C-alpha distance (Angstrom), angle and dihedral (degrees) to the residues before:
residue distance angle dihedral
M1 . . .
I2 3.76 . .
D3 3.78 113.2 .
L4 3.81 107.6 -140.3
G5 3.76 117.0 179.2
L6 3.82 130.8 178.8
S7 3.82 93.6 -92.9
K8 3.81 93.0 51.7
M9 3.82 91.2 48.4
A10 3.81 90.9 51.2
L11 3.80 90.6 49.9
I12 3.83 91.3 50.8
A13 3.85 90.5 49.0
V14 3.83 92.4 51.4
V15 3.83 92.2 48.2
A16 3.83 90.8 48.0
L17 3.83 90.7 49.2
V18 3.78 91.2 52.5
V19 3.82 97.2 42.0
I20 3.82 100.4 39.5
G21 3.75 101.1 30.1
P22 3.77 132.7 -128.1
E23 3.82 96.6 -86.2
K24 3.86 96.9 54.9
L25 3.84 97.2 34.8
P26 3.87 97.3 88.2
K27 3.83 91.5 50.0
V28 3.81 92.2 47.9
A29 3.82 91.5 45.8
R30 3.84 90.8 53.0
M31 3.78 90.9 48.2
A32 3.83 91.7 48.0
G33 3.82 90.4 48.6
S34 3.81 92.7 50.3
L35 3.82 91.2 47.4
F36 3.80 90.1 48.3
G37 3.86 90.3 49.8
R38 3.81 91.4 49.0
A39 3.80 90.2 50.3
Q40 3.83 91.0 50.9
R41 3.83 92.4 48.5
Y42 3.79 90.6 47.9
M43 3.81 91.4 50.9
N44 3.81 91.3 48.2
E45 3.82 90.9 50.1
V46 3.79 91.0 50.1
K47 3.81 91.2 49.0
S48 3.82 93.1 48.9
E49 3.81 92.1 46.9
V50 3.79 91.5 50.2
S51 3.81 91.1 49.3
R52 3.85 90.6 48.0
E53 3.79 90.6 50.8
M54 3.80 90.5 50.0
E55 3.82 90.8 50.1
L56 3.81 91.4 47.6
D57 3.77 90.3 49.8
E58 3.80 90.7 51.1
L59 3.81 90.5 47.6
R60 3.80 90.9 50.2
K61 3.79 90.7 51.6
M62 3.80 90.7 48.2
Q63 3.83 91.1 48.0
K64 3.81 91.0 50.2
E65 3.81 91.0 49.9
M66 3.82 91.0 49.6
Q67 3.80 92.1 48.7
D68 3.79 91.0 49.7
A69 3.80 91.2 48.9
A70 3.82 91.5 47.6
S71 3.79 92.2 49.5
E72 3.82 90.4 49.3
V73 3.81 91.0 50.9
E74 3.80 91.6 46.6
H75 3.79 91.0 49.1
S76 3.81 93.3 49.0
I77 3.81 91.7 46.9
S78 3.79 92.0 50.0
Q79 3.82 90.7 48.5
N80 3.81 91.8 49.6
F81 3.80 91.2 46.3
Q82 3.79 91.0 49.8
Q83 3.81 91.0 50.0
V84 3.80 92.3 49.2
E85 3.80 91.7 46.0
N86 3.80 91.5 50.3
G87 3.80 90.7 47.9
V88 3.80 92.0 50.1
R89 3.80 91.5 47.0
D90 3.80 91.5 50.0
A91 3.80 92.0 47.5
W92 3.79 91.9 46.7
H93 3.77 92.4 46.3
D94 3.80 90.8 49.3
A95 3.80 92.1 47.9
T96 3.80 96.1 46.0
G97 3.75 125.6 22.9
D98 3.81 92.5 -155.0
F99 3.80 98.7 71.9
E100 3.77 90.6 123.6
D101 3.84 91.7 53.6
P102 3.82 106.8 113.8
L103 3.80 91.7 -145.0
V104 3.80 91.0 57.5
N105 3.79 96.8 42.1
P106 3.81 111.1 38.3
L107 3.82 90.7 -173.0
L108 3.79 89.8 68.9
S109 3.78 91.8 39.6
T110 3.75 122.3 143.9
A111 3.80 89.7 158.6
T112 3.76 121.4 123.1
P113 3.81 120.6 -112.0
D114 3.82 89.3 -107.3
Q115 3.79 91.2 57.3
M116 3.80 90.5 47.4
A117 3.82 91.2 50.2
M118 3.82 91.1 48.9
H119 3.79 90.5 49.7
A120 3.81 90.9 49.5
K121 3.81 91.1 49.2
D122 3.81 92.0 49.9
F123 3.79 89.9 47.3
R124 3.80 92.4 52.4
R125 3.82 91.9 47.1
K126 3.81 92.4 49.4
K127 3.79 92.0 45.8
L128 3.79 91.5 50.7
A129 3.80 90.4 49.3
R130 3.81 90.4 50.7
T131 3.78 97.9 44.9
S132 3.78 99.9 36.9
G133 3.80 111.9 102.2
I134 3.82 95.6 -168.4
P135 3.80 118.1 73.7
S136 3.79 116.4 -122.7
W137 3.85 93.2 -124.0
Y138 3.81 89.1 58.8
K139 3.79 91.5 49.0
K140 3.81 90.1 53.4
Q141 3.79 93.3 45.6
S142 3.80 95.6 48.5
S143 3.81 91.3 48.1
H144 3.79 98.0 -115.5
R145 3.75 110.9 164.1
T146 3.74 110.8 -104.7
R147 3.80 94.7 177.6
V148 3.77 124.6 37.6
I149 3.79 119.7 -154.4
S150 3.76 129.3 -169.8
A151 3.78 124.1 -102.5
A152 3.80 93.0 -109.4
A153 3.80 91.0 52.4
R154 3.82 90.6 49.1
V155 3.84 91.6 51.3
A156 3.78 90.8 49.2
K157 3.79 91.9 47.3
Y158 3.79 98.9 46.8
S159 3.83 101.9 33.6
P160 3.80 117.6 111.0
A161 3.79 118.5 -94.7
H162 3.83 95.2 -113.1
A163 3.82 91.4 54.6
K164 3.79 91.2 56.6
K165 3.83 92.3 58.6
S166 3.77 94.2 55.6
S167 3.78 108.9 97.6
S168 3.81 99.0 179.7
F169 3.76 125.9 67.7
Y170 3.86 93.4 -149.5
């Protein structure tokens, strides 16, 4: 860079005073100062833009690295999930031969809602038969309720015949 000391500045001022003259020197000095200020602002803008571009470039590289890492993780997770799913399917298929039955596997279901409801009812009945510790003949003999009805249904069932014919409350 240019090394300007106090003596060199004084020499430049004296030369300018002689060459330009005392009446035009203030106007020229203002113009030189404004040009010098514009040059400094321009240089600062260029420096800041270069630094911004460098930061953006670094951020782009970092974003690309993160996207690559995320895609690798996603790929490895999907591979592991696929392996586990295949292993479970093979184990399930080996354990039960009816894996393709839509009533057993609702994901592959083409069954109607009626068929699904019937399957659910049969499942509940079988589960109750398996888990119940009291035999059904004993329940019937010891007068345990096997069917529960609502209070309104009980009133309708056990009310006298003449009360059923009455349509008005009053």
